[in-house]
N, C-alpha and C positions, 0 to 999 in steps of 0.2 A: 526503584522499580515502580512503574505506573500501575494504578489500580486496574486498568483495563487489559493487562497482559494476559489474563486468563480468558478473556472474551475476544476471540479472533476477529469478529466483525467490528467491535469497538476499536480495537487496535489498528485494524486495516483502515477504518474510517479516519482515524487520527493521521495515519500515514498519507491517506489520500488528500486530506485537507492541507497537510504540510507540503506535499508534492505540488498541489495546485497553487500554493502560495509563492512558489518560486517560478517565475516566468519561464526561465530557460528549461527547467526540469518539466514543467507542465506542458510546454509546447512539444518537447521531445516525446513525452508520453502520448499526447494526442496524435502526433504525427506517426509514431510507431504502431499504435493500436488502430488508427483510422477512425476512432470514435469521435463523434462531434460533441460539442458542449451540451446540446439538448439531450442527446442520448446519455451522456455522462450523468447529467442531473437525474434523469429518469431511472438509471440503473445504479445509482451510487451505493446502494446497500446490497447489490447482487453479489453473492459469494464468488461467482465466476470472475466478475470484473475486479473485485477486491483481491482475489488471488493473482490475477494478471498484473495488477499494480505492484504487488509485492515482488512478483517474479521480475518485473521491470526494474525495480530497485536492486534486486539481487544481481542482476546482469551488469550493474555498474557499481562496484563496491563503494566508491566515494559517495554516491547518492544514498545507498543503503545506510552507511554510517552517519551521514549528515541528517537524514530524516529520523533515524533512530535516536540520535542525540537530541534533536529538536523536540521530539515528542516524549523524551524521557524513558525510552524503551531500550532493551538489549536487542542488538541486531538479530541474535538467535531467536528471540521471541517473535520477531517479525517472520522469520523463516518458518518457525513452528506454526504460526497463525496461517501462513499460506498452505501448509500441509493440511491443517484442520479444515480450512475453507474448501480445499480440493477433495475433502472426504477421506484423507489418509489419517491413520492414527498418528498422534504427535509424539 
């Protein structure tokens, strides 16, 4: 378990970095959200954007599993982080 699993922003930022490190996954995220790279940089720590990133990963389980494994997190921890970022109780 990674140290940041209790911090939804840190966990989501790790997932964002991993997502952007994979060209195919990054392009699909950018295409689906319509966000540009400049806006992405400016909003990287925005809870709304980070929750949307995790929702994007959850929509395609192979991506969720791959990113979770790469960052050393449980996929359920990513889902819980999304809920916390959205303001829902975890």
